[in-house]
KEKE-527301 format. One record per residue (C-alpha): residue in one letter; x, y, z. Coordinates in nm, 2 decimals, always signed. Each point is the difference from the previous one (the first is absolute). Layout:
<pts>
rest A, X X, Y Y, Z Z
...
</pts>
This chain:
<pts>
rest M, X -0.52, Y -2.36, Z -1.05
rest R, X -0.08, Y +0.26, Z -0.19
rest Q, X +0.31, Y +0.21, Z -0.19
rest R, X +0.00, Y +0.35, Z +0.06
rest E, X +0.06, Y +0.15, Z -0.35
rest A, X +0.29, Y +0.19, Z +0.15
rest E, X +0.14, Y -0.30, Z +0.13
rest H, X +0.07, Y -0.15, Z -0.37
rest P, X +0.31, Y -0.12, Z -0.08
rest F, X +0.05, Y +0.26, Z -0.25
rest Y, X +0.07, Y +0.24, Z +0.27
rest R, X +0.24, Y -0.24, Z +0.20
rest P, X +0.32, Y +0.17, Z -0.16
rest L, X +0.07, Y +0.34, Z +0.21
rest W, X +0.11, Y +0.20, Z -0.34
rest V, X -0.35, Y -0.08, Z -0.17
rest R, X -0.19, Y +0.16, Z +0.30
rest I, X +0.29, Y +0.32, Z +0.00
rest V, X -0.07, Y +0.02, Z -0.34
rest L, X -0.38, Y +0.00, Z -0.01
rest T, X -0.01, Y +0.22, Z +0.29
rest T, X +0.23, Y +0.26, Z -0.15
rest V, X -0.12, Y -0.01, Z -0.32
rest L, X -0.36, Y +0.08, Z +0.17
rest C, X +0.20, Y +0.29, Z +0.23
rest L, X +0.11, Y +0.15, Z -0.33
rest W, X -0.35, Y -0.05, Z -0.16
rest C, X -0.20, Y +0.23, Z +0.28
rest L, X +0.34, Y +0.29, Z -0.05
rest V, X -0.09, Y -0.05, Z -0.36
rest E, X -0.38, Y +0.06, Z +0.04
rest W, X +0.04, Y +0.27, Z +0.26
rest M, X +0.25, Y +0.25, Z -0.19
rest N, X -0.23, Y -0.03, Z -0.29
rest G, X -0.25, Y +0.14, Z +0.19
rest E, X -0.21, Y -0.30, Z +0.00
rest A, X -0.12, Y -0.04, Z +0.37
rest F, X -0.24, Y -0.21, Z -0.03
rest W, X +0.21, Y -0.26, Z -0.15
rest G, X +0.29, Y +0.07, Z +0.22
rest V, X -0.25, Y -0.09, Z +0.31
rest L, X -0.08, Y -0.28, Z -0.16
rest V, X +0.36, Y -0.13, Z -0.07
rest G, X +0.09, Y +0.09, Z +0.35
rest A, X -0.22, Y -0.20, Z +0.17
rest A, X +0.15, Y -0.26, Z -0.24
rest S, X +0.33, Y +0.05, Z +0.11
rest L, X -0.13, Y +0.03, Z +0.35
rest W, X -0.14, Y -0.32, Z -0.02
rest A, X +0.36, Y -0.19, Z -0.20
rest I, X +0.18, Y +0.13, Z +0.31
rest W, X -0.19, Y -0.15, Z +0.26
rest T, X -0.09, Y -0.30, Z -0.15
rest F, X +0.36, Y -0.07, Z -0.16
rest F, X +0.23, Y +0.10, Z +0.26
rest I, X -0.20, Y +0.06, Z +0.33
rest T, X -0.23, Y -0.28, Z +0.06
rest Y, X +0.13, Y -0.24, Z -0.27
rest R, X +0.06, Y -0.36, Z +0.07
rest P, X +0.12, Y -0.26, Z -0.26
rest E, X -0.15, Y -0.31, Z +0.09
rest E, X +0.25, Y -0.29, Z +0.05
rest P, X +0.03, Y -0.27, Z -0.28
rest L, X -0.23, Y -0.30, Z +0.05
rest S, X +0.21, Y -0.24, Z -0.11
rest A, X +0.31, Y +0.09, Z +0.26
rest P, X +0.09, Y -0.31, Z +0.12
rest E, X -0.07, Y -0.01, Z +0.39
rest K, X +0.32, Y -0.04, Z +0.22
rest T, X -0.05, Y -0.30, Z +0.26
rest S, X +0.20, Y -0.11, Z +0.33
rest E, X -0.08, Y -0.33, Z -0.08
rest T, X +0.31, Y -0.23, Z +0.01
rest P, X -0.01, Y -0.27, Z -0.21
rest P, X -0.08, Y -0.37, Z +0.18
rest D, X +0.26, Y -0.22, Z +0.11
rest E, X +0.08, Y -0.31, Z -0.20
</pts>
C-alpha cells in the first residue's frame, strides 16, 4: 500500500506538525500585512491544508514491526 506523503515518519512527532503549521500561518500573516494578497491567499491555502492534514485527518500508521499479542498458551509437557 502506498503511504500518503503527510503520513511520513518525519511528521509523526506533534511538535513538528505544530511548528510547520505555525510557520505557515505566520508567513500568511506577514504576506497580508505587506499587502501581498496573491501570496497571502496562496500561503493561507497551504496553512489550511496543513491544519486539515496534520490535525483533523492525521492518522499515523502503526509500526509494522510491532509484535502481535497472542493469547495462546504454551503446550503442556
